[in-house]
Each structure stands twice: as structure tokens, then as C-alpha cells.
N, C-alpha and C positions, 0 to 999 in steps of 0.2 A: 206303603202297607200299614205303617204305624198309625198314620192319620186316618185311614179308612176304618181301622179298629175303633178308634176313638169316636168317630162319627156314628158307628153302629151302636156304641155304648150310649151315646146321647139319645138315640132313637129308643133304645130299651128303657131308659129312664123316663122318657116322655110317655111311654105306654104303661108306666107303673111297675115295670119289672126291675126289681132291685136285688142286689146280692143277698139282702137279709131276709128274703121271703121264705116262709115255711120253716121256722125254727122249732126245734124240739124244746120241751119245757126246761131241760137241763142246761140249755144254752142261754138261759136268761138269768141275769143277776139284777136284783132290786136294790135300789139305794133309797134309804129313808132317814130323814133327819130326826124322826121321832122314835127311832129304835124299834121299828116293826120287826116282829120275829122272823128270823131267816134272812133279813136284809143287812146290808152293810151301810155304814154311816157316811162314808166319804166316796165321792164320785171317782177320784183318782184310784182308789183301791178297786172299785168295780171295773174300771176300764183296764186295769192291769190284770185282773183275774179272769175276765170273760173269755171264752174260747173264740177263735177266729170265726168271723161271720155271726157271732152271737149277738144278743140284745142286752143292753143296759137300760133298765126302766127306772126313771127318777120320779119318786113320789113328790107330792106337793110339799113345799118348804123352801127356806132360803139357805143356800149352800155357799159358804165362804171358805175358800181354801186356795192354796197356790195354783198357778196356771196348770190346767189339766192337759196332758199331751196324749193324743191317740196315735198308737204306732202299729195298729193292725186293723183289718177290715172289721167293722161292727156297725150295729144300729143303735143309736142313742136316742131314746124317746122320753119326753117329759110329760107327766100328767099335768092337768090344769093346775097352775099355781107353783110349778117347779121353777125356781129362780136361781141363777148363778150370779153372784154379786161380787164384783171386783173391789169393792170398798174404796174406789177412787185411786187404786194403786197398781193395777196390773191387767194384762190380757187374761181372758177367761178360759178359752179353749183353743188349742192348736192341733190341727189334724195333719198328720204326716204319713198317711197310709191311703192306699186306693180303696175304692168301694166302701166309703163311709157315709152313713145317713145320719143326719141330725134333724130331729123333728120335735116341735111342740115345747121348746124351752124358752124361758125369758132370760136374756142377758142384760145386765145393767151395771152402770157405775165403773167404767174402766178408768176414769180419771184422764186428765190430759197429760201430754208429754211433748216437750220441745225437741227431744233427742231421738225419739223413735215414732214410727207410725203404729201406735198402739191400737190393736183391734180386739173387739169382743170375740170374734171367731175368725181364725186365720187358717187357710188351707194352703199347705206348703208342698209343692212338687208332688201333687196327688192327682189321680185320675178317677173319674166315675163317681164323684161325690154327689150327694143329693141333700140339699139344705132347704127345708120347707116348714111352713107354719110356725116359725119362731118369731119372737118379739125382741127388739133391741131398744133399750131406753137409756138415755144419757150416756152414750158411748162415743168415744173419739172417732174411730173407724168402726163401722158395723161389721160387714163381712168382707174379708180381704183375701182375694185369690192371688197367690204368688207362685208363678210357674205351674199353674194347674192346667188340667185339660179335661174336656168332656164332662164338665160339672154342670149341674142344673140347680139354680137358686130360684125358688118360686114361693109366692104367697107368704112372704115375710113382711113384717111391719117394723120400720126403723125410725126412731125419733132421736135426733141429734142433741148435742149439748148446747146450752145457751152460750152466748158470747159471739165475738166477731170471727171472721174467717181465719184469723191467725191462731185461734185457740180451738178450732173445731176441725174434724176430719171428714172423710167421705163416707157415704152410706154403703154403697156397693162399689168395690174397688177391684179391678182386674189388672194385674201387672204381669207382662211377659207370659201371657197364657194363651190358650187356643181352644176353639170350639166350646166356649162356655155360653150358657144361656141364662139370662135374667128375665123372669116373667112374672107378671101379676104381683109385684111387690109395691108397697107404699113407703116412700122415703120422704121424710119431713125434717127440715131444719138442720141439714148437714152443710158442710162447706161446699162440696159437690155431691149432688144426689147420686149420680152414677158416673164412674170414671173408668174409661178404657185407655190403657197405655201399653204400647207394644203388644197388642192383642190381635190375633189373627182369627177370623171366622167367628167373632163374637156376635151374639144376638141379644137384643133387648126388646121385649114386646109386652104391651099392655101394662106397663108400670106407670105409677103416678109419682112424679118427682116435683116437690113443691117447697117454697119458702127456703130455698138453698141460699147460703150466705154468698155464694159465688155462682156456680153454674148448676143448672138442673141436670145437664149432661155435659161432661168434659171428655174430650176424645182426642187423643194424640198418637201419631205414629202407629195406627192400627188399620190394616188393610182388610178388604173383603168382609166387612161387618155389615150388620143389618139392624135397623131400628124400625119397629112397626107398632102403630096404634098405641103409642105412649102419650101421656099428658104431662107437659112441663108448664107449671103454673106458678106465677108470682115469684120467680127466682130473681135474685139480685142482678145477675148479668145474663140471664137466659141460658143459651146452649152454645157451646163452642166445639166445632168439628174441624180439626186442623191436621195438616201434614199426613195425608192419607190418600188412598185411591181405592176405587171399586167399592164404594160405600152406598148402601141403599137406605133412604129415609122415606118411609111410606106410611101414610095414614095417621101421622102424629098430629097432636094439637099443642100449639105454643100460644099461651095466653097470659096477658098482663105481666110480662117480663119487662120491667120498667126501671129506668135510671139513666144517668148521664152516659153510661157505656153499656147499655142493656140491649140485647138482641133477642128476637125469637130464635134465630139461628145465625151464627157467624161461620161462614165457610172461608177458611184461610189455607192457602196452599193445598187445596184438595182437587183432585182431577178424576175424570172418567167415572163420575158417580151420578146418582139419581135422587131427585126429590120429587115425589109424586103423591098427589092426593092429600097433602098436609093442609092444616088450617092455622093461619096466623091471625090472632085477634088481640087488639089493644096492646101491642108491644111498642116500645120506643122505636125500634127498627124491626120490621118483620124478618127480612132476610138481607144479610150483608155479605157481599162477595169481594174477596181481596186475594189476588193471586190464585184465583180458582179458575180452572180451565177444563173445557170439554165436558161440562156437566149438563145433564138433561133436567130441566126444571119445568114440570108439566102438571096441569090440573090441580094446582094449589089455590086456596082462597086467601086473599090478603084483605082483612076487614078492620077498619077503624084503627090502623096503626099510625104512628107518627110518620115514618117512611114505610111504604110497603116493601120495596126492594131498593137497596142501595148497592150500586155496582161500580166498583172502582175501575180505572182505566187499565190496570194490570190484570183484570179478569177477562179472559179471552176464550172465544169459541164456545161459549155457553149458549144453549138454546132455551128460551122461555116461551112455552106454547100452552094454550088452553087454560091459562091462569085467569083468575077473577080478581079485579081490583075494585073495592067499594069502600067509601067513607074514610079513606086515608087522608091525612093532611097533605102528604106528598106521595104520589103513587111510586115514583122512581126518583132516586137521587144519584148523582155522580160527581166526580171531581175533575172531569175533563170534557171538552167538546168532542172528543173522539170516543168511539165505542166499537168494540171488537166482538160483541156478542149479538145474538139475533133474537128479536122479539117478533112473534108472529101468531096471529089467531088468538089473541087474548081478549078478554072483555073488560072494558073500562067504563066506570059510571060517569066519567067526565067527557067521554067521546061525543062529539056533536056533528059527526059526519052523516052521510046518507048512503042508501043502497038502491040505486036505480035498477040494477039488474036482478035484484031480489035473490041473491045467492047466499044471504045470511052474513056477508062480510062487507065492511065499509068500502066505499069506492075511493075514499081518500085516506091517506095514512094518518095515524094518530101519533102525536109527539107527547109522551107521558111526562117529560121533565119540565116542570114549571120554571119560568124565569126566576121567580122568587126563590126557588130551591137552590139555584146556582148562587144567588146572592147570599143565602144562608150558609152555603158551603164556604164562601170566602169570609163571611163575617157572621158567626153564630149568634151574636147578640141581636141581629136583625130579626130573629125568630119571634120577638115580642110583638112584631107588627103583623103576624100571620093572619089575624082576623080583621085587619084594617081595610078601608076602601082603597087605599093605594095599591095593595096587593091585587085586588080584583081588577083594577085598571091595568096593571102590568100584565095580568093573565090575558085579558081581552086584546091588548095591543100585540102581545106575542103570538096569539092565534091568528090575528089578521095579517101581520107582517113578521113572520118568524125570522129572527136575525141572530139571536144569541144562544138559544137552546141547541143542544147537539143535533146536527143534521143527520148523523149516522145512527142516532138512538131514536128509532121510531118503529111503530108496528104497522107494517104495510098492509095487513089484512085483519083489522080489528073486528071482533064479533059484534053483531048488532044486538044480539040477545044473550043474556046470561046463560051459560051452558048448563047450569044446575041451580037448585035452590041453595041459598046461602047456608053454609054449615055453621 
């Protein structure tokens, strides 16, 4: 019953129905750094004085004061140019109440910390919060949801701190929370752009996560979550989805995530999940499966990656269907001659078969693992030969007399024509 109430509250937020709608004039307190008549000078004073479900309006100016703590439902609204500055020393705003809205503020300069996960805006054990149209500059963690529920975080812009991943934090962080929604945010230059940990029923949609020092999306121990129509661009290690079940990743774009350990998506110890309609472009590895079982991987495009799909022997009972492979150095890689997943009805730009019965599917199976890919798996230094004539000769020989590539890893019904225009 408690969970149903939270889900209803999320729907209300999405429809723009918030607890602060329709305030009387007396329920509004103005904060002004310039001494506007009738206003207070300090945000903490306004938050303490405003009635429950009232409004605190922050005029343009830079506000430097100790961490502000919200302990009751209210709406906090910033005029253009309203800035909370942590002076490199502290968190800026902590929300410890239900039904709080934070809108239109700029948060900056939390400073770094090796002892705590210092956040510009922290939501603690609260339900029904709405965080929208804010900007976060030079913050360790941007927005941190801690045991929160039914919160909507949308249309914020977050710019991380300079430096390596050891001195930066995450942009949007959800820990031990449920039914939270991150949508239409832009996250740039954090350690992890979006991090879900021990979160149930989380949703991330239409976000742009780019230039992360580690992962554009980092996801651990979080079941029944959904990621839709996000863009993960030029992140150091791509996206990692680990130790979870019942996850849906639909319509996302993973592009130019490159490096010695970079993936478009790493699926590790994840089961009974779905990847559908995603696009993987120019990643070191498009999709890597390790200990991933019973997943449906359908209608995705793998374009110009180093490896399109890399599937380890411990990944079992996965089904790859209706995917498109074009321009990859290696369409499929593996570490074993045995395969326990199914490839069927995919389109391969390297397929050289025929279709005598004209049913749109090849009459002979396609083996997507190149012999040279197996050699690289055993000796990575051999990759320098990838464009050599020797590799072309090996490919021709293996097609004519297949002896070393995995017998069980093949597409029995490859498509003769691409199922859609390249995305």
C-alpha cells in the first residue's frame, strides 16, 4: 500500500501537480542579498520562518552561508542569477522533509572531500520531492538522493569538477531509494554521470551524460529499473550495469566511449533483462556480457565499434535477435569455443550467403567470430595486425574450412537485408 501511494505521487508530479500550488501571498518569503524592503537576507532564516507548504523566493545574488537544512514541506524558487556558493567548503542544501520543490537555483563550489560524499543538494529520507531547472557548477556530487522515494529530478544542468575520478563525485546519485525519476538532465564531467545503487523502480530517460571520468551510467544492485532514450557520449569507461535483474534499457545511444576498458554497455551478473532499440556507435566495445543470463537483446544497431558484441562463456541463455552489425572491426568476440546463447535473425554486413527460397533469410548459417578475433583474445598485442593482408587471408581460409571459430556461436537465419535504416 505504501509503494502504491508513492507511485501515485510520481504521477502527480509528472502532471505538474505539486504540493506548493496555489499559495496565498502571505505564504511567500523573499530572500534578497541587496536588502530589498520586506525581504530577509539569509536563506536559512527564510526556510525556518516560512509556513508549511509556503514559498521561499530567492532574488538574484550570491548567497554564502552555512549548509541550509529544510525540515518542512515548501517550495524554494530562485530568480535568474540566484546562486548558492559553498566557497569550496561545504554542502549547500539538505532536504529532510516530504513534498519539497527546488527550482531555478544555481549551486556551485562545494569543494572536494575524501571523507564524505559532499553534495550540492542532498535529499534525505524524503518522499515526493521535485528538483527542476537548476544548475550545478563545480560540485563534487550534484544531486544525491539518500533513502528517498517518489522524487522527480528533471531539466537540471550539472557540470562536474576538474581532475581525475579520485577527486570527483557523481552527477545524479540515487542510493537505497525507490521509484525515483531522472529525466531531461544534462550531466557533464563527473566521475559517474548517473549512479543507481540499491535502488528499486528507478527510471532514467532522455538524459545526456557525457565526458564522465568513469561511467556515464553506473548501476549496481538495483532491480526493476528502466533506462530510456538517454545519450551516453565520450565517457571514459562507458556504461556499467551490474548485479541486477528485471532491467529495461530501451532506445538509448552509446557513442564514442573509448579506452582500454571502455564499453558502450557492460552487463555483468545481470539477468532476465531487456536491451531493445539501442544504438552503439564507435565504442571500444559496444556490448560486453559477463555472467549475464536470460537477457533479450533485440533490434539494436552496432556500428563502427571495435567489438560489436563481446560475449563471455559464462553468459548463458541470452537471445540476440534482429540486431544490425555494420562496420565493426569485430562483430562478435568471445573467450571460448563454446557458446550458450542464441544468435538468430540478425543482419551482418560481412555475411556472404545466399537466399534461394527468397524468404529474406540466408540459407546457410553465419559465423560472426573471426579467427583473428580469437587470436587477439589470446594475445592482445596481435591487434596491431588488424589491417594487414595476413588477417584477410585468415578470414578467407576460415570461411572456406571453418575449424577454429566456435561451432556453437553462429546465426542460423541471418537476414539478407538490413531491417531498418542505420541510426
